[in-house]
C-alpha positions, -999 to 999 in steps of 0.1 A, spaced: -315 194 67 -320 157 69 -316 154 31 -282 172 32 -270 149 60 -282 118 41 -265 130 9 -232 136 28 -233 102 45 -242 85 12 -213 103 -5 -188 91 22 -201 55 20 -197 55 -18 -162 71 -15 -152 43 10 -164 17 -15 -146 33 -46 -113 45 -33 -88 17 -23 -77 18 13 -41 18 3 -44 48 -21 -19 75 -14 -3 54 13 26 71 30 47 44 48 81 57 40 85 42 6 58 61 -13 71 97 -9 50 113 -36 17 97 -24 2 88 -58 9 50 -56 -12 22 -42 6 -6 -24 -16 -32 -41 -8 -22 -77 30 -22 -78 30 -47 -107 8 -24 -127 33 4 -123 61 -18 -135 43 -24 -168 32 12 -172 46 29 -203 53 66 -198 44 88 -228 57 122 -236 56 146 -265 88 131 -276 124 138 -284 117 145 -320 99 177 -311 129 190 -291 153 179 -318 139 205 -342 157 232 -322 182 213 -301 199 186 -323 232 190 -305 217 182 -271 199 151 -285 232 138 -299 250 144 -266 224 123 -247 223 95 -273 252 76 -257 243 83 -221 225 65 -194 195 88 -201 193 79 -238 156 68 -235 145 95 -210 125 121 -228 137 157 -225 106 170 -208 111 146 -179 138 170 -166 134 202 -185 96 209 -183 91 194 -148 54 187 -154 47 224 -149 37 238 -183 22 270 -168 57 282 -157 81 264 -180 82 247 -213 64 253 -246 28 264 -244 20 251 -279 34 229 -306 36 260 -327 72 271 -319 69 305 -337 37 313 -318 52 310 -284 88 320 -291 90 346 -263 76 321 -238 101 295 -248 130 316 -235 119 308 -199 121 270 -202 148 268 -175 168 238 -162 161 222 -129 194 210 -114 180 202 -80 184 169 -61 146 167 -58 143 163 -96 169 134 -97 152 117 -68 120 114 -88 136 86 -109 166 75 -88 151 70 -53 146 34 -41 109 27 -43 93 -8 -41 76 -6 -74 107 1 -94 126 -27 -113 162 -35 -106 172 -27 -142 157 -9 -172 151 -31 -202 140 -4 -226 174 8 -236 186 0 -271 220 -12 -258 204 -37 -234 195 -36 -197 212 -8 -178 214 -9 -139 188 15 -126 213 30 -101 188 36 -73 199 55 -43 187 61 -8 187 99 -9 189 101 29 223 83 28 238 91 -6 256 124 -2 228 143 15 229 180 10 249 178 -22 232 184 -56 236 154 -79 250 176 -108 280 184 -86 293 149 -94 271 135 -122 269 148 -158 232 140 -167 238 143 -204 267 119 -205 274 86 -188 295 88 -157 309 114 -135 322 149 -142 
């Protein structure tokens, strides 16, 4: 019994030493709880990687052309359409013929929650994007508690084109 208690205590001590105190801090700004207050600069430099637009273009060239001149021109398709949930939506494999039936359930999330993932004001986000081919574009951050609460973003904004509907 003493051995078990000693192992548990040792595990807790090691955990305290390895996990930063500010990990998963929830102080109002870090809504999704996977940020550390001490590494905001690291997040600013982090390059997000996806399967890529070229994969989607095989079957959806018209959609890729529509987005090309929009404010979302450098946002990968799966940022909105797959929603990081490959068990329920999206393509199971890169072999499009193998999972054709499964593809039919890819769905589109038009919820305010999805837009807030990128457009909510958070301390680690820059004021402008500098990755766009046409130069820096204002990030257009919003405070979701004040900016038309209760209204879905797609009621006013066309996500595949720049501007309003």
